[in-house]
N, C-alpha and C positions, 0 to 999 in steps of 0.2 A: 236874297231879295235883289231886285233889279238895281243895277248900277246907275240907271238913268233917273231914278227917284232918290232925292235926298232923304235919308232916314235920320230922324232926330233920336238917336239911340239914348242920349241922356234923358230926354223927356219920357221916352217909352219906359226906360228902366225906373225912372222916378214914379211913374204911374203904376207900373206892374209889379215892380220889385226887382231885386238884383239878379234876374235870370240872364244867362249868357245868350249871345246872339243865336246860338244853335237852337235854343228853346223857342225863340220867336220864329225862326225859319221852319222848325218842325211843325208848329201850329199853322203857319201859312201854307206849307206843303200839304199838311194833313187836311186842310180845308178842301182842296181839290179832290182828295180821296173821299171825303165825306159827301161832297156834291155827287160824285159818281155813285156812291152807295145809296143815296137818297133819290136821285133823279135818273140814274141809269147811265150806261156807257155812252161815250160821245159827248158827255157834258164836261164842263170845266168849272173851276172856281172863279169865273170872271165876275169881279165885284160890281160891274156895271149892269148885270142882268139879274133883277130881283126875282125872276121866275126860278132861279137856281139857288135861292136862299135856303139855308139850313138853320134849324133852331140850335140853341145852345146844347140841348140834349143830343140832337143828331150829330153835332160837331164832336162832342165828347165821345160818342160811340164810334164815329169815324176815326178819331185820333187813337182810340184804343186799337181798332183794327189796323190802322196804318202803322202804329208802333210795333205791333206783333208781326206784321208783314215785313217790316224793315229790320227789326232787331231780334225777332224770335223770342227765345226764352230770356234774353237779356233786356227786354223792353223796359221792365220796371227799373232795372239797374241804371240804364241809360237815362231814363226820365229823372230818376232821383239824383243822378250825377249833375243834372242841370237844375236841380232844386224844385222839380215838379213832383209833388207828393199827393195832390188831390185834384179832382176836376175843377175845384175852385181856382187853382193856379192857372188852368187853361183859360178860364174866364177873365182873370186879371190880365193875361197876355192879350187876349182878344180885344178887350175894351181899351187897352193902351194902344193897340194897333188901330182901332177905330178912331181914337182921339187924334192920332197923327195922320190919319187918312190912308192907311194901308189896307183897311178892311171897312166894310159898311155894315150897318145894322138897320133893322126896321124899328118903328116906334114901339113895337111889342117886345123887343129884345132887352133883357136886363141881365146884370151880373148874376142875379139869383138863379137864372136858367142853368147855370153851371154848377150850382151848389150840390155836392154829394150825389152826383149822377151815378157813380159807382165807386166802390172801394178799390184802390190800387192793388192791395194784397190779393183780393179775389180776382180782379180783372186780369192781372198779370201774373197769376200763379203759374210758375214754370211747369208744374205737374199737369196743368190743363191745356198747355200750349203744345200743339203737335210739332 
């Protein structure tokens, strides 16, 4: 996360849970990946452009794809090392980052959008990851 922005880690961790900074950074980086998946190449996760908004479900799918791309068959192991076991955990991180101004949401976005989008055991099954 940018050094020019003061990040209130204590507040974010109080809101989201005791996830390490790597988990927050993964979600933030994964947002850009999800935007490209949803809106096409040449797009970025610029929070100021609402036309590039992704839903909670789209973000979860993008995070799954990003984790597999970045960590391969170890994706689930890495996420669980950071305390991420469900898509609900992604939602907790997202809404904590919204609360401190690192991400934006629309009026329609809710934490429930992240609930049980997929099962980590199935989504990150090493046998199905090439």
